[in-house]
Backbone as ProteinMPNN parsed JSONL, in Angstrom:
{"seq_chain_A": "MFTDEYYMKMALQEAEAALEKDEVPIGCVVVSNNRIIARAHNLTETLNDVTAHAEMQAITSAANFLGGKYLKDCTLYVTMEPCVMCSGALSWSQISKVVIGARDEQRGFINKNLSLHPKTEIITGIMEAECSSIVKDFFKSKR", "coords_chain_A": {"N_chain_A": [[11.877, -1.798, -17.987], [9.512, -4.071, -16.67], [7.611, -6.999, -17.724], [4.095, -7.956, -17.957], [4.01, -10.705, -17.647], [6.326, -11.208, -16.145], [5.739, -10.004, -13.618], [3.487, -11.548, -13.025], [4.635, -13.987, -12.623], [5.926, -13.475, -10.244], [3.71, -13.214, -8.63], [2.785, -15.818, -8.778], [4.805, -17.041, -7.371], [4.129, -16.256, -4.84], [1.687, -17.637, -4.653], [2.7, -20.202, -4.569], [3.963, -20.084, -2.055], [1.699, -19.915, -0.422], [0.653, -22.448, -0.974], [2.564, -24.09, 0.248], [1.847, -23.662, 2.873], [-0.487, -25.004, 3.072], [-2.595, -23.521, 2.233], [-5.223, -22.213, 0.122], [-3.869, -21.883, -3.006], [-3.357, -18.955, -3.994], [-1.911, -16.014, -5.135], [-0.514, -12.695, -5.036], [0.835, -9.579, -6.234], [1.587, -6.131, -5.758], [2.273, -3.44, -7.804], [4.123, -0.467, -8.21], [5.336, 2.199, -10.049], [7.045, 0.461, -11.531], [8.011, -1.178, -9.516], [7.811, -3.68, -7.091], [5.679, -3.283, -4.463], [4.172, -4.582, -2.626], [3.575, -7.876, -1.502], [1.676, -10.808, -1.389], [-0.258, -13.602, -0.152], [-2.89, -16.071, 0.125], [-4.115, -16.361, 3.41], [-6.098, -17.423, 4.987], [-6.513, -19.803, 6.424], [-4.262, -19.927, 8.12], [-4.543, -17.562, 9.632], [-7.058, -17.963, 10.521], [-9.234, -16.559, 9.425], [-11.689, -15.486, 7.407], [-11.547, -13.365, 5.734], [-8.942, -13.024, 4.916], [-7.829, -13.027, 2.342], [-5.535, -13.167, -0.484], [-5.559, -10.77, -2.009], [-6.671, -8.907, -0.232], [-4.759, -8.827, 1.804], [-2.652, -7.797, 0.341], [-3.608, -5.305, -0.52], [-3.758, -3.93, 1.94], [-1.055, -3.99, 2.759], [0.189, -2.584, 0.617], [-1.072, -0.09, 0.838], [-0.146, 0.7, 3.357], [2.585, 0.874, 2.766], [2.541, 2.996, 0.932], [1.479, 4.984, 2.448], [-1.122, 5.865, 2.418], [-4.661, 5.4, 1.673], [-5.406, 4.98, -0.965], [-4.741, 3.358, -4.041], [-3.819, 4.498, -6.417], [-2.289, 4.725, -9.616], [-1.141, 2.224, -9.323], [-0.661, -1.29, -9.885], [-2.272, -4.368, -9.559], [-1.292, -7.66, -9.595], [-2.696, -10.748, -9.872], [-3.141, -14.167, -9.279], [-5.588, -15.555, -9.48], [-8.874, -14.712, -10.461], [-10.357, -12.079, -8.625], [-12.607, -12.461, -5.847], [-15.988, -11.43, -4.937], [-15.846, -9.941, -2.51], [-13.136, -9.144, -2.488], [-13.047, -7.735, -4.917], [-14.654, -5.58, -4.312], [-13.116, -4.319, -2.31], [-10.89, -3.684, -3.867], [-12.045, -1.906, -5.643], [-12.739, 0.223, -3.901], [-10.19, 0.987, -3.238], [-9.324, 2.313, -5.432], [-7.542, 1.365, -7.316], [-5.398, 1.427, -10.181], [-5.017, -0.548, -12.155], [-5.765, -3.999, -12.766], [-4.417, -7.105, -13.132], [-5.179, -10.236, -14.097], [-4.585, -13.665, -13.712], [-5.934, -16.429, -14.002], [-9.384, -16.952, -14.725], [-12.195, -17.117, -12.483], [-14.865, -18.756, -12.757], [-16.974, -19.477, -11.096], [-16.821, -18.134, -8.536], [-15.709, -15.697, -9.001], [-15.673, -12.044, -9.579], [-16.369, -11.047, -12.101], [-18.326, -12.576, -13.581], [-20.414, -12.025, -11.964], [-21.447, -9.724, -12.719], [-20.227, -7.42, -11.695], [-18.203, -4.55, -11.249], [-14.991, -2.957, -11.126], [-13.421, 0.031, -9.86], [-14.423, 2.807, -11.888], [-12.29, 3.8, -13.404], [-10.445, 1.787, -13.411], [-8.361, -0.402, -15.119], [-8.746, -3.605, -16.518], [-7.124, -6.657, -17.059], [-7.135, -9.896, -18.358], [-6.089, -13.393, -18.316], [-3.283, -13.659, -18.275], [-0.63, -15.759, -18.202], [-2.383, -17.847, -17.824], [-2.756, -20.731, -17.876], [-0.801, -21.746, -16.044], [-1.55, -20.395, -13.703], [-4.122, -21.354, -13.286], [-3.775, -24.145, -13.086], [-2.342, -24.6, -10.68], [-4.201, -24.107, -8.694], [-6.274, -25.883, -9.347], [-4.929, -28.343, -9.114], [-4.39, -28.283, -6.417], [-6.965, -28.506, -5.251], [-7.729, -30.964, -6.281], [-6.006, -32.644, -4.895], [-7.113, -32.528, -2.43], [-9.414, -33.958, -2.517]], "CA_chain_A": [[10.484, -2.052, -17.574], [9.195, -5.507, -16.641], [6.379, -7.366, -18.419], [3.004, -8.527, -17.173], [4.387, -12.095, -17.312], [7.311, -11.172, -15.075], [5.041, -9.774, -12.35], [2.584, -12.663, -12.701], [5.507, -15.031, -12.093], [6.134, -13.104, -8.832], [2.432, -13.555, -7.926], [2.795, -17.288, -8.696], [5.704, -17.41, -6.251], [3.293, -16.08, -3.642], [0.785, -18.739, -4.625], [3.512, -21.366, -4.065], [4.126, -19.919, -0.59], [0.421, -20.308, 0.148], [0.571, -23.922, -1.086], [3.43, -24.662, 1.285], [1.155, -23.496, 4.134], [-1.709, -25.692, 2.851], [-3.631, -22.542, 1.922], [-5.613, -22.157, -1.278], [-2.696, -21.229, -3.602], [-3.597, -17.74, -4.729], [-0.948, -15.026, -4.758], [-0.542, -11.409, -5.803], [1.827, -8.519, -5.971], [1.171, -4.799, -6.165], [3.426, -2.778, -8.403], [4.035, 0.986, -8.381], [6.54, 2.672, -10.729], [7.858, -0.702, -11.894], [8.617, -1.743, -8.35], [6.866, -4.412, -6.254], [5.558, -2.614, -3.163], [3.471, -5.505, -1.709], [3.467, -9.278, -1.9], [0.761, -11.478, -0.478], [-0.942, -14.852, -0.549], [-3.986, -16.418, 1.022], [-3.75, -16.694, 4.796], [-7.348, -17.664, 5.67], [-6.349, -20.934, 7.387], [-3.221, -19.526, 9.044], [-5.036, -16.516, 10.506], [-8.428, -18.293, 10.918], [-9.924, -15.327, 9.059], [-12.235, -15.676, 6.058], [-11.21, -12.144, 4.874], [-7.493, -12.944, 4.717], [-7.482, -13.374, 0.934], [-4.283, -12.554, -0.959], [-5.773, -9.379, -2.408], [-6.934, -8.075, 0.951], [-3.476, -8.681, 2.441], [-1.85, -6.949, -0.543], [-4.127, -3.919, -0.475], [-3.338, -3.354, 3.225], [0.353, -3.824, 2.723], [0.522, -1.491, -0.323], [-1.543, 1.194, 1.42], [0.807, 1.024, 4.425], [3.811, 1.272, 2.097], [2.351, 4.294, 0.324], [1.054, 5.96, 3.453], [-2.484, 6.34, 2.126], [-5.584, 4.304, 1.358], [-5.68, 4.816, -2.38], [-3.677, 2.709, -4.809], [-3.767, 5.111, -7.759], [-0.992, 4.448, -10.279], [-0.641, 0.902, -8.949], [-1.227, -2.436, -10.576], [-2.335, -5.632, -8.793], [-1.202, -8.902, -10.391], [-3.27, -11.79, -9.039], [-3.153, -15.462, -10.006], [-6.957, -15.964, -9.702], [-9.845, -13.615, -10.452], [-10.814, -11.747, -7.289], [-14.003, -12.706, -5.455], [-16.82, -10.255, -4.766], [-15.269, -9.192, -1.39], [-11.874, -8.501, -2.912], [-13.303, -6.748, -5.95], [-15.16, -4.387, -3.599], [-11.973, -3.619, -1.687], [-10.071, -3.089, -4.955], [-12.782, -0.743, -6.139], [-12.624, 1.295, -2.948], [-8.794, 1.412, -3.266], [-9.142, 3.07, -6.703], [-6.346, 0.859, -8.026], [-5.427, 1.777, -11.581], [-5.008, -1.693, -13.059], [-5.745, -5.342, -12.188], [-4.045, -8.113, -14.117], [-5.656, -11.527, -13.599], [-4.081, -14.859, -14.383], [-7.009, -17.294, -14.392], [-10.727, -16.579, -14.349], [-12.902, -17.971, -11.548], [-16.212, -18.666, -13.272], [-18.004, -19.628, -10.04], [-16.771, -17.176, -7.441], [-15.105, -14.439, -9.419], [-16.561, -10.908, -9.658], [-16.754, -10.664, -13.473], [-19.589, -13.193, -13.939], [-21.468, -11.486, -11.092], [-21.747, -8.416, -13.292], [-19.7, -6.375, -10.861], [-17.043, -3.917, -11.868], [-14.091, -2.267, -10.202], [-13.53, 1.496, -10.01], [-14.641, 3.088, -13.326], [-11.036, 4.057, -14.123], [-9.536, 0.653, -13.309], [-8.19, -1.261, -16.309], [-8.693, -5.033, -16.173], [-6.59, -7.56, -18.098], [-7.219, -11.297, -17.922], [-5.465, -14.412, -19.118], [-1.823, -13.645, -18.254], [-0.14, -17.02, -17.643], [-3.634, -18.503, -17.398], [-2.617, -22.178, -17.629], [-0.057, -21.934, -14.793], [-2.361, -19.88, -12.585], [-5.275, -22.22, -13.156], [-3.392, -25.506, -12.698], [-1.941, -24.699, -9.275], [-5.428, -24.175, -7.87], [-6.957, -27.177, -9.717], [-4.165, -29.426, -8.511], [-4.576, -28.187, -4.945], [-8.278, -29.06, -4.886], [-7.704, -32.452, -6.606], [-5.302, -33.317, -3.796], [-7.99, -32.476, -1.243], [-10.585, -34.857, -2.712]], "C_chain_A": [[10.148, -3.526, -17.681], [7.844, -5.734, -17.324], [5.293, -7.848, -17.463], [3.359, -9.989, -16.761], [5.406, -12.132, -16.185], [6.624, -10.986, -13.725], [4.101, -10.89, -12.0], [3.427, -13.819, -12.175], [5.803, -14.743, -10.619], [4.869, -13.427, -8.02], [2.342, -15.064, -7.783], [3.726, -17.76, -7.615], [4.965, -17.259, -4.938], [2.269, -17.21, -3.528], [1.484, -20.044, -4.137], [3.717, -21.275, -2.565], [2.814, -20.289, 0.117], [0.262, -21.858, 0.141], [1.398, -24.616, -0.007], [2.8, -24.609, 2.67], [-0.19, -24.236, 4.103], [-2.865, -24.692, 2.758], [-4.031, -22.647, 0.462], [-4.539, -21.316, -2.012], [-3.034, -20.07, -4.565], [-2.597, -16.687, -4.212], [-1.106, -13.782, -5.561], [0.578, -10.546, -5.384], [1.183, -7.206, -6.41], [2.411, -4.063, -6.63], [3.124, -1.267, -8.552], [5.371, 1.432, -8.951], [7.56, 1.534, -10.981], [8.563, -1.355, -10.733], [7.51, -2.493, -7.529], [6.864, -3.765, -4.852], [4.83, -3.501, -2.134], [3.438, -6.856, -2.364], [2.527, -9.923, -0.927], [0.241, -12.766, -1.02], [-2.03, -15.116, 0.469], [-3.445, -16.826, 2.381], [-5.014, -16.999, 5.617], [-7.278, -18.786, 6.723], [-5.391, -20.527, 8.485], [-3.781, -18.555, 10.079], [-6.456, -16.807, 11.03], [-9.356, -17.133, 10.629], [-10.374, -15.432, 7.622], [-11.919, -14.474, 5.163], [-9.77, -12.069, 4.516], [-7.089, -13.455, 3.327], [-6.176, -12.626, 0.513], [-4.477, -11.072, -1.299], [-5.949, -8.448, -1.233], [-5.619, -7.805, 1.697], [-2.616, -7.69, 1.651], [-2.301, -5.511, -0.51], [-3.675, -3.23, 0.853], [-1.846, -3.059, 3.225], [0.803, -2.654, 1.804], [0.108, -0.15, 0.227], [-0.588, 1.627, 2.552], [2.112, 1.524, 3.821], [3.702, 2.72, 1.565], [1.941, 5.395, 1.294], [-0.304, 6.571, 3.182], [-3.334, 5.183, 1.668], [-5.829, 4.083, -0.137], [-4.467, 4.269, -3.114], [-3.67, 3.203, -6.239], [-2.361, 4.925, -8.314], [-0.341, 3.182, -9.827], [-1.354, -0.157, -9.755], [-1.156, -3.66, -9.666], [-2.252, -6.752, -9.792], [-1.673, -10.021, -9.448], [-3.463, -13.067, -9.873], [-4.587, -15.924, -10.328], [-7.857, -14.755, -9.629], [-10.361, -13.332, -9.061], [-12.311, -12.117, -7.062], [-14.724, -11.38, -5.27], [-16.266, -9.357, -3.628], [-14.027, -8.429, -1.843], [-12.092, -7.49, -3.996], [-13.838, -5.482, -5.333], [-14.018, -3.596, -2.971], [-11.095, -2.982, -2.767], [-10.738, -1.847, -5.54], [-12.576, 0.448, -5.209], [-11.153, 1.853, -2.951], [-8.434, 2.314, -4.47], [-7.868, 2.624, -7.402], [-6.49, 1.104, -9.514], [-5.58, 0.588, -12.512], [-4.993, -2.978, -12.26], [-5.455, -6.304, -13.31], [-4.313, -9.484, -13.488], [-5.069, -12.683, -14.427], [-5.233, -15.701, -14.899], [-8.353, -16.73, -13.9], [-11.28, -17.579, -13.329], [-14.403, -17.853, -11.916], [-17.266, -18.748, -12.175], [-17.993, -18.519, -8.998], [-16.163, -15.812, -7.79], [-16.137, -13.322, -9.606], [-17.077, -10.632, -11.069], [-18.109, -11.271, -13.838], [-20.753, -12.725, -13.05], [-21.919, -10.083, -11.549], [-21.367, -7.25, -12.388], [-18.526, -5.773, -11.603], [-16.179, -3.333, -10.764], [-14.314, -0.774, -10.361], [-13.64, 1.81, -11.522], [-13.366, 3.339, -14.111], [-10.063, 2.921, -14.08], [-9.551, -0.166, -14.587], [-8.082, -2.707, -15.811], [-8.15, -5.817, -17.348], [-6.689, -9.003, -17.537], [-6.365, -12.192, -18.834], [-3.942, -14.382, -19.16], [-1.344, -14.92, -17.507], [-1.315, -17.882, -17.119], [-3.449, -19.99, -17.032], [-1.9, -22.458, -16.291], [-0.881, -21.527, -13.567], [-3.545, -20.762, -12.284], [-4.867, -23.566, -12.587], [-2.977, -25.593, -11.266], [-3.121, -24.786, -8.37], [-6.145, -25.501, -8.117], [-6.258, -28.302, -9.057], [-4.314, -29.456, -6.986], [-5.894, -28.882, -4.53], [-8.389, -30.55, -5.208], [-7.039, -33.206, -5.452], [-6.135, -33.38, -2.512], [-9.154, -33.496, -1.348], [-10.204, -36.294, -2.495]], "O_chain_A": [[10.47, -4.164, -18.684], [7.044, -4.812, -17.484], [5.561, -8.114, -16.292], [3.033, -10.425, -15.657], [5.344, -13.025, -15.34], [6.898, -11.732, -12.786], [3.908, -11.182, -10.82], [2.944, -14.575, -11.332], [5.918, -15.677, -9.824], [4.953, -13.857, -6.87], [1.864, -15.55, -6.758], [3.468, -18.79, -6.991], [5.16, -18.055, -4.02], [2.008, -17.693, -2.426], [0.91, -20.846, -3.401], [3.651, -22.29, -1.871], [2.849, -20.927, 1.17], [-0.194, -22.462, 1.111], [0.968, -25.612, 0.574], [3.154, -25.397, 3.547], [-0.968, -24.097, 5.047], [-3.986, -24.997, 3.164], [-3.246, -23.126, -0.357], [-4.331, -20.154, -1.662], [-2.992, -20.222, -5.786], [-2.458, -16.496, -3.004], [-1.735, -13.775, -6.619], [1.196, -10.733, -4.336], [0.347, -7.177, -7.312], [3.446, -4.054, -5.964], [2.034, -0.866, -8.959], [6.424, 1.092, -8.41], [8.748, 1.651, -10.682], [9.589, -2.012, -10.913], [6.419, -1.963, -7.322], [7.885, -3.709, -4.167], [4.859, -3.223, -0.935], [3.298, -6.989, -3.58], [2.572, -9.615, 0.264], [0.291, -13.005, -2.226], [-2.092, -14.484, 1.524], [-2.449, -17.542, 2.484], [-4.993, -16.844, 6.838], [-7.914, -18.707, 7.774], [-5.669, -20.753, 9.662], [-3.524, -18.707, 11.274], [-7.002, -16.059, 11.841], [-10.171, -16.756, 11.472], [-9.547, -15.463, 6.711], [-12.021, -14.58, 3.941], [-9.372, -11.114, 3.85], [-6.132, -14.215, 3.179], [-5.803, -11.606, 1.093], [-3.663, -10.228, -0.923], [-5.437, -7.328, -1.234], [-5.388, -6.691, 2.168], [-1.936, -6.847, 2.235], [-1.479, -4.595, -0.477], [-3.262, -2.07, 0.841], [-1.426, -1.983, 3.65], [1.668, -1.858, 2.167], [0.845, 0.828, 0.104], [-0.269, 2.811, 2.67], [2.688, 2.496, 4.311], [4.612, 3.535, 1.719], [2.047, 6.583, 0.99], [-0.607, 7.665, 3.658], [-2.823, 4.12, 1.317], [-6.416, 3.068, -0.515], [-3.328, 4.656, -2.852], [-3.529, 2.412, -7.172], [-1.375, 4.963, -7.578], [0.879, 3.044, -9.922], [-2.471, 0.031, -10.238], [-0.114, -3.952, -9.078], [-3.041, -6.808, -10.736], [-1.114, -10.211, -8.367], [-3.895, -13.018, -11.025], [-4.797, -16.607, -11.331], [-7.627, -13.86, -8.816], [-10.771, -14.262, -8.366], [-13.13, -12.078, -7.981], [-14.122, -10.319, -5.433], [-16.227, -8.137, -3.781], [-13.894, -7.228, -1.607], [-11.403, -6.47, -4.023], [-13.5, -4.392, -5.795], [-13.955, -2.372, -3.082], [-10.611, -1.864, -2.593], [-10.073, -0.869, -5.884], [-12.274, 1.552, -5.664], [-10.934, 3.037, -2.698], [-7.391, 2.968, -4.499], [-7.187, 3.442, -8.02], [-7.59, 0.999, -10.056], [-6.213, 0.706, -13.561], [-4.328, -3.078, -11.229], [-6.157, -6.324, -14.322], [-3.728, -9.831, -12.462], [-5.067, -12.661, -15.658], [-5.501, -15.705, -16.101], [-8.446, -16.126, -12.831], [-10.882, -18.744, -13.313], [-15.102, -16.959, -11.437], [-18.338, -18.157, -12.304], [-19.051, -18.018, -8.618], [-16.12, -14.904, -6.96], [-17.326, -13.595, -9.771], [-18.141, -10.03, -11.214], [-18.969, -10.56, -14.357], [-21.919, -12.992, -13.342], [-22.658, -9.381, -10.858], [-22.067, -6.24, -12.314], [-17.931, -6.407, -12.474], [-16.6, -3.233, -9.612], [-15.314, -0.362, -10.95], [-13.009, 1.136, -12.336], [-13.328, 3.131, -15.324], [-8.968, 3.025, -14.632], [-10.606, -0.571, -15.074], [-7.415, -2.988, -14.816], [-8.623, -5.684, -18.477], [-6.357, -9.256, -16.379], [-5.98, -11.812, -19.941], [-3.354, -15.035, -20.022], [-1.636, -15.104, -16.325], [-1.205, -18.547, -16.09], [-3.935, -20.44, -15.995], [-2.341, -23.3, -15.509], [-0.903, -22.216, -12.548], [-3.931, -20.901, -11.123], [-5.539, -24.086, -11.696], [-3.246, -26.621, -10.644], [-3.063, -25.48, -7.355], [-6.575, -26.159, -7.17], [-6.914, -29.166, -8.476], [-4.356, -30.519, -6.367], [-5.934, -29.705, -3.616], [-9.058, -31.301, -4.499], [-7.48, -34.295, -5.084], [-5.875, -34.195, -1.628], [-9.783, -33.83, -0.343], [-11.049, -37.182, -2.614]]}, "name": "protein", "num_of_chains": 1, "seq": "MFTDEYYMKMALQEAEAALEKDEVPIGCVVVSNNRIIARAHNLTETLNDVTAHAEMQAITSAANFLGGKYLKDCTLYVTMEPCVMCSGALSWSQISKVVIGARDEQRGFINKNLSLHPKTEIITGIMEAECSSIVKDFFKSKR"}
């Protein structure tokens, strides 16, 4: 069985893939039965679509893999706290667990007093420094 850190490293690889495309470097993976069933990163610039966040891409990919819309018994590992849009989609997916690398105090769903599905477990702070620095460095390079 792999650790939360192992899967977060896989999500960070997705964030690196986003960075290579000059996308905001956020990545995620969806795990079911200790197996990665979906990998995704931000594609908002590439697809010219404001909804093409890493989490949205991963939810769709995982649902297609499973053949159904619900992600019960799945865990999403994401490098940055989901926004309000993504948290809504995660809630509707009924995902069992969300593991967050870095918090997003401004745009994340937690400070907006929103929650995911009542049965969804949320863990924060896994590889927080690495997950935070890739995004901070990206925006510093843009200024």
